[in-house]
FIDREN-984239 format. One record per residue (C-alpha): residue in one letter; x, y, z. Coordinates in pm, 1 decimal. Example, Ala and Ser with C-alpha at 12.3 -4.5 7.8 and 13.67 -1.06 7.14 Angstrom:
2
   residu         px         py         pz
        A     1230.0     -450.0      780.0
        S     1367.0     -106.0      714.0
//
This chain:
379
   residu         px         py         pz
        M        0.0        0.0        0.0
        K      117.9      350.5      -80.9
        V     -101.2      656.0      -18.7
        I      -55.3     1032.8       -6.2
        I     -317.3     1206.6      206.9
        L     -368.5     1542.0      378.0
        K     -284.4     1539.1      748.1
        E     -622.2     1696.7      831.9
        N     -816.0     1418.7      657.1
        L     -610.9     1140.8      813.8
        N     -633.3     1297.5     1158.9
        N    -1011.6     1338.5     1134.2
        G    -1054.5      973.6     1045.2
        L     -823.6      850.9     1320.5
        N     -999.6     1060.4     1583.5
        I    -1332.8      902.2     1489.0
        V    -1239.9      535.0     1454.5
        S     -992.3      525.8     1744.8
        R    -1281.7      571.8     1986.2
        V    -1369.7      204.1     1954.1
        A    -1016.5       63.3     1974.1
        G     -895.3        6.0     2328.7
        K     -726.8     -230.9     2567.1
        N     -825.7     -586.3     2485.1
        L     -614.7     -853.4     2652.2
        T     -789.8    -1152.8     2493.4
        L     -772.0    -1017.7     2135.4
        P     -479.8     -770.7     2114.7
        I     -550.7     -700.1     1746.9
        L     -862.2     -508.7     1856.8
        N     -626.0     -246.3     1997.2
        N     -534.6     -173.6     1635.6
        I     -705.6        7.2     1351.1
        L     -720.9     -118.9      994.8
        L     -585.7       91.2      704.7
        T     -684.6      -27.7      357.5
        T     -723.9      123.1       11.6
        E    -1054.1      101.9     -174.3
        G    -1031.6      250.1     -522.8
        N     -944.0      618.8     -478.1
        F    -1010.8      613.7     -104.7
        L     -816.9      533.2      208.0
        S    -1040.9      340.3      448.7
        I     -977.0      354.9      824.6
        S    -1165.6      102.9     1041.3
        S    -1191.4      -23.3     1396.6
        T    -1415.7     -262.6     1588.2
        D    -1464.1     -408.9     1935.9
        L    -1680.5     -689.5     1788.0
        E    -1996.2     -516.0     1916.1
        L    -1949.7     -183.4     1739.0
        G    -1760.5     -106.6     1419.1
        I    -1666.2      228.6     1263.1
        K    -1536.8      297.0      910.3
        Y    -1410.7      627.2      773.8
        W    -1319.0      701.5      411.1
        S    -1105.6      984.8      277.3
        L     -996.6     1073.9      -73.4
        G     -623.8     1041.4     -130.7
        K     -367.9      975.9     -397.6
        I     -352.3      597.9     -412.0
        E      -24.7      488.3     -568.6
        R      -41.2      124.4     -463.4
        Q     -330.0      -79.7     -321.6
        G     -296.9     -273.5        2.4
        G     -351.9     -256.9      376.3
        L     -218.1     -306.2      727.1
        T     -344.3     -297.5     1084.0
        V     -144.6      -85.8     1332.5
        P     -179.4       18.1     1699.4
        A     -449.6      285.0     1720.9
        K     -305.7      484.4     2010.3
        I       44.1      506.7     1863.6
        L      -69.5      609.5     1515.4
        S     -327.6      862.3     1639.5
        S      -91.3     1024.2     1888.0
        F      186.7     1052.4     1632.4
        V      -22.3     1186.9     1341.9
        N     -176.9     1447.4     1572.1
        L      171.5     1596.3     1625.6
        L      265.6     1616.4     1256.7
        P      265.0     1949.0     1065.4
        E      -34.3     2041.2      849.9
        E      114.6     1894.9      532.6
        K       67.1     1598.9      303.4
        I      149.3     1260.8      458.5
        A      287.8      965.3      265.6
        L      188.1      624.0      400.9
        E      360.0      313.2      267.2
        V      342.5      -49.7      377.1
        K      639.8     -281.9      340.2
        S      673.5     -621.6      510.0
        Q      408.4     -549.5      779.3
        V      562.2     -211.0      863.1
        L      391.2      126.4      807.3
        Y      632.9      394.6      688.5
        I      517.9      751.9      750.0
        D      680.9     1045.4      572.1
        C      570.6     1402.6      649.5
        G      797.4     1706.6      625.8
        N     1106.7     1636.2      833.7
        N      944.8     1335.3     1003.4
        K     1015.9      979.9      888.7
        T      867.2      709.5     1109.5
        Q      812.8      333.6     1109.2
        I      530.7      157.4     1298.0
        K      515.8     -220.4     1313.8
        G      179.7     -368.6     1226.7
        L       -7.5     -693.8     1161.8
        D     -147.3     -846.2      845.5
        A     -474.0     -683.0      740.1
        Q     -622.3    -1028.7      679.0
        E     -607.3    -1099.8     1053.0
        Y     -837.3     -810.1     1143.2
        P    -1202.2     -899.5     1223.6
        I    -1450.4     -830.4      945.2
        I    -1697.9     -548.4     1010.0
        P    -2041.4     -672.9      892.2
        K    -2194.5     -535.5      571.8
        I    -2568.8     -480.1      574.7
        E    -2772.5     -518.0      257.9
        D    -3090.9     -310.6      270.3
        D    -3237.6     -147.7      -39.9
        K    -3483.1       73.4      154.4
        P    -3285.2      270.9      412.4
        I    -3453.5      527.8      635.1
        E    -3318.5      882.9      600.8
        L    -3309.6     1121.9      896.1
        N    -3190.1     1475.6      952.2
        T    -2866.1     1420.9     1141.1
        L    -2873.4     1710.2     1390.3
        P    -3224.2     1661.4     1541.0
        F    -3171.9     1284.2     1552.1
        C    -2848.9     1320.3     1751.9
        E    -3007.7     1581.8     1976.2
        G    -3294.3     1341.3     2046.9
        I    -3054.8     1056.8     2127.0
        A    -2863.8     1287.2     2364.5
        Q    -3185.6     1367.8     2552.8
        V    -3253.8     1002.8     2643.0
        V    -2917.8      820.7     2634.6
        D    -2832.0      875.8     3003.5
        F    -3139.5      694.7     3132.5
        T    -3057.9      334.9     3042.3
        A    -2959.7       78.2     3306.0
        P    -2689.0     -190.5     3284.7
        N    -2895.7     -497.4     3369.0
        Q    -2794.3     -858.3     3310.5
        T    -3133.7     -998.5     3400.4
        R    -3315.4     -743.8     3181.1
        P    -3066.3     -655.0     2904.9
        E    -3333.0     -467.9     2708.4
        L    -3312.3     -185.8     2966.6
        S    -2943.2     -134.4     2888.8
        G    -3022.2       18.5     2549.7
        I    -3233.7      282.6     2379.2
        Y    -3559.2      173.3     2220.0
        L    -3613.6      326.8     1875.5
        R    -3944.9      287.2     1696.4
        F    -3992.5      420.6     1345.1
        Q    -4346.8      482.0     1224.0
        R    -4465.8      638.1      901.5
        D    -4445.2      999.6     1017.8
        R    -4232.3      986.5     1332.5
        A    -3957.6      821.6     1532.4
        L    -3981.6      750.7     1905.8
        L    -3662.5      738.4     2114.2
        V    -3707.5      589.4     2461.5
        A    -3486.6      495.9     2756.6
        T    -3565.5      385.8     3111.0
        D    -3387.0      243.3     3414.2
        S    -3715.0      162.8     3597.8
        F    -3682.1      473.9     3819.3
        R    -3719.5      730.3     3540.6
        L    -3808.2      728.3     3173.6
        A    -3744.5      968.7     2885.6
        E    -3924.7      976.3     2551.8
        K    -3839.9     1196.6     2253.4
        T    -4058.8     1218.4     1942.6
        L    -3912.1     1324.7     1607.5
        Y    -4139.9     1399.3     1312.8
        F    -4029.3     1331.1      955.1
        E    -4043.1     1590.3      680.6
        Q    -4160.1     1313.2      445.9
        K    -4344.4      998.6      549.6
        I    -4154.0      671.1      524.8
        D    -4297.5      352.0      377.7
        R    -4173.3      110.8      644.4
        E    -4192.0       59.1     1018.3
        E    -3903.1      -64.1     1230.0
        S    -3826.0     -101.7     1599.4
        F    -3508.3     -212.3     1776.9
        I    -3299.3     -168.5     2092.9
        L    -2966.4        6.7     2039.7
        P    -2686.9      -43.6     2298.1
        Q    -2606.1      266.2     2501.1
        K    -2241.6      265.5     2389.7
        A    -2342.6      279.2     2023.2
        A    -2591.8      557.2     2096.8
        R    -2325.0      764.7     2271.2
        E    -2087.7      721.5     1977.8
        L    -2356.3      840.2     1735.0
        V    -2387.8     1161.3     1937.4
        N    -2009.7     1203.6     1961.6
        I    -1951.3     1146.4     1589.5
        F    -2250.2     1308.0     1419.6
        S    -2388.6     1575.9     1654.8
        E    -2218.5     1862.2     1466.2
        R    -2269.0     1727.2     1114.2
        K    -2548.6     1866.3      900.9
        G    -2726.5     1671.4      630.2
        K    -2886.1     1328.9      618.1
        L    -2808.1     1008.3      802.6
        K    -2911.1      677.1      642.6
        L    -3016.8      376.3      850.8
        Y    -2979.9       24.1      707.5
        F    -3138.5     -267.9      892.4
        S    -3077.4     -639.6      938.0
        P    -3231.5     -875.3     1198.0
        N    -2952.9     -824.3     1455.6
        Q    -2741.3     -534.2     1322.0
        I    -2793.3     -172.7     1220.6
        L    -2580.0       53.3     1002.5
        F    -2570.7      433.9     1025.3
        E    -2417.0      597.9      718.4
        Y    -2312.3      958.6      657.3
        P    -2211.9     1067.0      303.1
        M    -1918.1     1272.0      179.7
        S    -1995.0     1627.3       77.8
        E    -1808.2     1605.2     -253.7
        T    -1928.3     1260.1     -368.1
        T    -2211.4     1013.0     -302.3
        H    -1961.0      777.0     -142.8
        P    -2006.9      729.2      233.9
        Q    -1766.1      912.6      460.4
        I    -1858.4      743.5      788.6
        Q    -2032.4      417.4      870.6
        V    -2120.0      299.4     1221.3
        V    -2233.5      -63.0     1252.3
        S    -2374.9     -190.3     1579.6
        R    -2523.0     -510.6     1705.5
        L    -2875.9     -481.9     1844.8
        I    -2996.3     -597.8     2185.8
        E    -3225.1     -897.2     2163.2
        G    -3552.7     -905.8     2352.0
        D    -3880.1     -718.2     2374.6
        Y    -3883.3     -369.0     2517.1
        P    -4128.5     -328.8     2808.0
        D    -4466.1     -165.5     2754.7
        Y    -4330.5      168.8     2865.5
        Q    -4637.5      366.4     2757.8
        S    -4836.8      211.0     3041.1
        I    -4595.5      384.8     3282.5
        I    -4661.3      733.4     3142.1
        P    -4950.7      895.3     3332.6
        Q    -5238.9      997.3     3110.2
        K    -5366.5     1247.0     3367.8
        H    -5235.7     1427.2     3675.0
        D    -5363.8     1575.5     4000.5
        V    -5161.1     1895.9     3996.0
        Q    -4962.1     2075.7     3726.7
        L    -4686.9     2322.5     3815.4
        S    -4557.3     2578.3     3564.5
        L    -4204.5     2677.3     3665.3
        S    -3894.2     2856.9     3544.8
        K    -3653.2     2577.7     3450.5
        N    -3342.0     2753.6     3573.7
        E    -3499.1     2860.6     3902.5
        F    -3634.0     2509.0     3964.1
        L    -3294.7     2358.5     3877.8
        N    -3106.5     2596.3     4107.9
        Q    -3346.5     2533.0     4396.0
        V    -3307.8     2155.8     4355.8
        K    -2927.8     2191.7     4352.8
        A    -2941.1     2408.9     4664.8
        A    -3163.3     2156.0     4841.1
        S    -2931.4     1872.5     4738.4
        I    -2654.4     2014.9     4958.8
        F    -2858.5     1918.1     5265.3
        S    -3016.1     1599.6     5131.2
        G    -2763.1     1369.7     5296.0
        K    -2686.3     1017.5     5179.5
        S    -3047.6      947.6     5085.4
        N    -3053.2     1223.8     4817.3
        E    -3410.3     1304.8     4927.5
        V    -3577.2     1634.8     4844.6
        K    -3938.1     1699.8     4950.6
        I    -4177.9     1908.3     4747.4
        K    -4491.9     2046.3     4913.3
        V    -4765.8     2203.1     4703.6
        N    -5047.4     2405.0     4860.5
        I    -5319.8     2449.7     4600.5
        K    -5515.6     2721.0     4782.4
        K    -5210.4     2935.1     4858.4
        Q    -5056.8     2871.1     4517.6
        E    -4738.3     2788.2     4705.2
        I    -4459.7     2544.3     4615.2
        E    -4213.3     2463.2     4892.8
        M    -3895.1     2258.4     4873.9
        L    -3738.3     2098.4     5180.5
        S    -3425.6     1895.7     5249.7
        Q    -3261.2     1811.7     5579.1
        S    -2971.6     1615.6     5718.4
        P    -2900.6     1540.6     6087.2
        E    -2531.9     1608.6     6025.5
        L    -2553.7     1917.9     5803.6
        G    -2875.4     2105.7     5875.2
        E    -3173.0     2184.4     5657.1
        N    -3289.9     2398.1     5366.6
        R    -3633.4     2539.7     5289.8
        S    -3721.1     2745.3     4983.4
        V    -4032.1     2864.5     4806.9
        L    -4060.9     2834.2     4431.0
        A    -4244.5     3091.6     4224.1
        G    -4480.7     2932.2     3976.0
        K    -4835.5     2864.4     3870.4
        V    -5026.2     2579.0     4037.5
        T    -5319.3     2419.1     3855.2
        D    -5546.3     2168.5     4030.9
        T    -5658.8     1948.4     3742.9
        S    -5845.2     1693.8     3957.3
        G    -6051.7     1940.2     4163.6
        K    -6004.3     1718.9     4468.2
        V    -5654.9     1795.0     4591.5
        K    -5579.5     2060.5     4853.6
        E    -5218.3     1973.0     4920.8
        I    -4953.3     1731.6     4791.7
        E    -4630.9     1635.5     4962.9
        T    -4395.4     1402.2     4775.8
        T    -4025.1     1313.7     4783.6
        F    -3776.7     1268.2     4498.5
        N    -3415.9     1173.0     4447.3
        Y    -3267.2     1511.8     4362.4
        R    -3029.1     1357.9     4104.5
        F    -3324.3     1233.5     3902.4
        L    -3483.5     1579.6     3899.9
        V    -3155.9     1744.6     3794.6
        D    -3101.8     1493.7     3512.0
        G    -3448.9     1555.3     3375.8
        L    -3424.8     1932.9     3391.6
        L    -3083.4     1939.9     3221.4
        N    -3229.7     1760.8     2919.1
        I    -3514.5     2007.9     2873.3
        K    -3433.1     2291.4     2633.4
        S    -3716.3     2536.1     2707.0
        S    -3700.5     2818.9     2963.0
        K    -4021.5     2703.6     3135.6
        V    -4120.7     2352.1     3240.5
        L    -4440.1     2176.2     3340.4
        F    -4410.7     1947.7     3644.0
        E    -4711.9     1718.5     3680.4
        L    -4769.1     1537.4     4010.5
        N    -4989.5     1238.2     4091.1
        G    -5025.9     1215.4     4466.7
        E    -4747.6     1116.6     4703.0
        E    -4636.5      797.4     4531.0
        G    -4759.6      826.6     4171.5
        P    -4518.8      891.9     3883.1
        A    -4444.2     1257.2     3808.0
        V    -4381.9     1402.5     3463.2
        L    -4147.0     1680.5     3357.9
        R    -4194.6     1831.7     3013.0
        P    -4098.0     2151.7     2832.4
        E    -4380.9     2404.0     2834.2
        G    -4521.1     2446.8     2484.0
        D    -4346.7     2136.3     2346.6
        T    -4517.0     1796.6     2344.9
        N    -4224.4     1615.2     2178.7
        Y    -4029.9     1539.6     2497.9
        L    -4126.6     1404.2     2836.7
        Y    -3945.1     1272.3     3141.6
        V    -4116.7     1046.3     3392.6
        V    -3967.1     1018.7     3743.0
        M    -4082.2      795.9     4027.0
        P    -4099.5      950.3     4375.0
        I    -3931.0      788.3     4676.1
        K    -4192.9      587.1     4860.3
        A    -4247.0      665.0     5226.2
        T    -4118.8      394.3     5458.5
//
């Protein structure tokens, strides 16, 4: 293999694919990345056998071939090179790098020994706008739960319908759902559970890239593909295994009505919760008292060792049931903070259902996102 490529292009590719390569004692070759030529492109790949990433860049291909080399060494070295053209050449399982005054050799392994990243054949991919899709993933990805007995909870549930996509995650204590609407209806329906690691990498790789993202499906794998700007050839592909199993009937958890609805400033609510958390002790408990008649919202936290905190929140209280005079309920402050940080609007609606019923946080004026949080039951 002999290739001449711009340092910027090579560095971009290495930064993306090196995320998957890491310490693997049982299969040391997975610590490497694979460099191969494909026509006029240099392909850079890595995999951990669960997730695979491929990146293509145009270059001057003088001789076809390939080699797999340690990801950390190559990435660290290329990052320090000047912004010039880089010549890569493979001879006898050694990668020779020539850039400016730098001439380096890195020992590698035969490209044939590297695990194959699956190819997915699907003639009807789903196309999504990249930025809102990644933003939606980011709003739910933190709420999965590593669970060996219920592995389906360790991933994000994605359901594609004709006019929308639903993104859902839950750890049994809280649940987040984001709805994305398509500009054009699709002619297929799909649902699957994506591992949290793959979801995080999608956000890391694509969250600042405009344009369309294509999704290709197989029974146990999914491929996300982003095109080059100058050609129709893909620039980035992310292939992930899917989690087997049926996702729980999460919609039955979402309350269809509520006793009391609070309209609050998001930032003020968030700051008051953070202030209360200082005195919440090891239990992380924060109490919220709502007096319907007085239109008063009080927050309380106390610790025998530290002291206590009381504050009154400004907001609008609406009694939707007509039967409630007062509600007192307790939450884990971390769960409230997590929900509020993922809401983009300046005002939030906080809907309560008695002392032990699930509560719902949602952006005011936006029905496309909701966050369900379970209160701490009184003992």
